[in-house]
Every structure is written in structure tokens, then in C-alpha cells.
C-alpha positions as a printed Julia matrix, in Angstrom:
83×3 Matrix{Float64}:
 -9.53   12.38   30.69
 -9.13    9.41   28.36
 -7.31    9.6    25.08
 -8.79    7.66   22.21
 -6.67    6.61   19.27
 -9.28    4.62   17.36
 -8.84    6.78   14.26
 -5.2     5.69   14.07
 -5.76    2.09   15.14
 -8.81    1.18   13.06
 -7.04    1.24    9.66
 -4.35   -1.07   11.05
 -6.74   -3.58   12.6
 -7.09   -5.87    9.52
 -3.3    -6.0     9.21
 -2.85   -6.9    12.85
 -5.58   -9.54   12.75
 -4.07  -11.12    9.66
 -0.49  -11.05   10.93
 -0.79  -14.45   12.59
 -2.02  -16.0     9.35
  0.75  -14.39    7.32
  3.47  -16.08    9.35
  2.8   -19.18    7.26
  2.66  -17.35    3.94
  5.08  -19.68    2.19
  8.58  -18.22    2.28
 10.78  -15.86    4.25
 10.69  -13.26    1.47
  6.9   -13.27    1.15
  6.27  -11.32    4.36
  8.12   -8.22    3.2
  6.43   -8.4    -0.2
  2.98   -8.63    1.36
  3.85   -5.69    3.63
  4.86   -3.58    0.61
  1.69   -4.44   -1.3
 -0.51   -3.67    1.69
  1.3    -0.39    2.21
  0.48    0.67   -1.35
 -3.15   -0.41   -0.99
 -3.54    1.42    2.33
 -1.95    4.56    0.89
 -4.41    4.49   -2.0
 -7.28    4.04    0.43
 -6.19    6.99    2.56
 -5.8     9.18   -0.51
 -9.24    8.05   -1.74
 -7.62    6.78   -4.95
 -8.8     3.64   -6.67
 -6.12    1.04   -5.93
 -7.22   -0.89   -9.01
 -6.91    2.19  -11.21
 -3.53    3.09   -9.73
 -2.08   -0.4   -10.09
 -3.46   -0.94  -13.6
 -1.9     2.33  -14.7
  1.48    1.95  -12.97
  2.33   -1.76  -13.09
  2.47   -2.34  -16.87
  5.28    0.17  -17.39
  7.09   -0.37  -14.09
  9.75   -2.72  -15.46
 10.86   -0.12  -18.01
 10.96    2.82  -15.58
 14.34    4.25  -14.63
 15.11    4.49  -10.91
 15.24    8.28  -10.88
 11.6     8.41  -12.08
 10.13    5.98   -9.53
  9.16    8.77   -7.14
  6.65    9.96   -9.75
  4.9     6.58   -9.53
  4.05    6.67   -5.82
  0.32    6.74   -5.05
  0.63   10.31   -3.77
  2.36   11.59   -6.92
  0.04    9.58   -9.16
 -3.04   11.01   -7.4
 -1.95   14.58   -8.15
 -1.61   13.73  -11.84
 -4.91   11.82  -12.04
 -7.57   13.78  -10.11
């Protein structure tokens, strides 16, 4: 019997294919920032939430948000408030 993990691997494939290109992204800090952005985008995709809608709603007020309220701005929490 062969186990197939394509359902888990397929969403990661673009990230893995791009990893080589991202080595030369410009600075040492850029890699972690790109990883964070892609994580948010992938979470929105898995939740079937518009990444554009999520980001346009969350980003403008992000600088004025207190740390204790950041958990309410995750894609998962945002999706429950914006069906």
C-alpha cells in the first residue's frame, strides 16, 4: 500500500519552488518577512477568505492596534467576523 500526501504537499509546492529565488531577495531580514506574508496569504486561501479583502480591512488600522487585540486580527478570527 502506498501513502499519498499530495493534498498536504501541493499547497507548499509554489513556496518550495520559489525558495531558491528568494535566497537573493535583497537582505537578511527579507526572508522572514516574505515567509510571514506568505503564511497570511496561504491561511486566507485555506479559509477561502479573500486575501485582498482581509488585508485591506486589517492593514490600515494595524499600527494603532494594541498588542492584546492582535489575536482578533488573525485571518481565522477575521473570517468569523466577516462571513
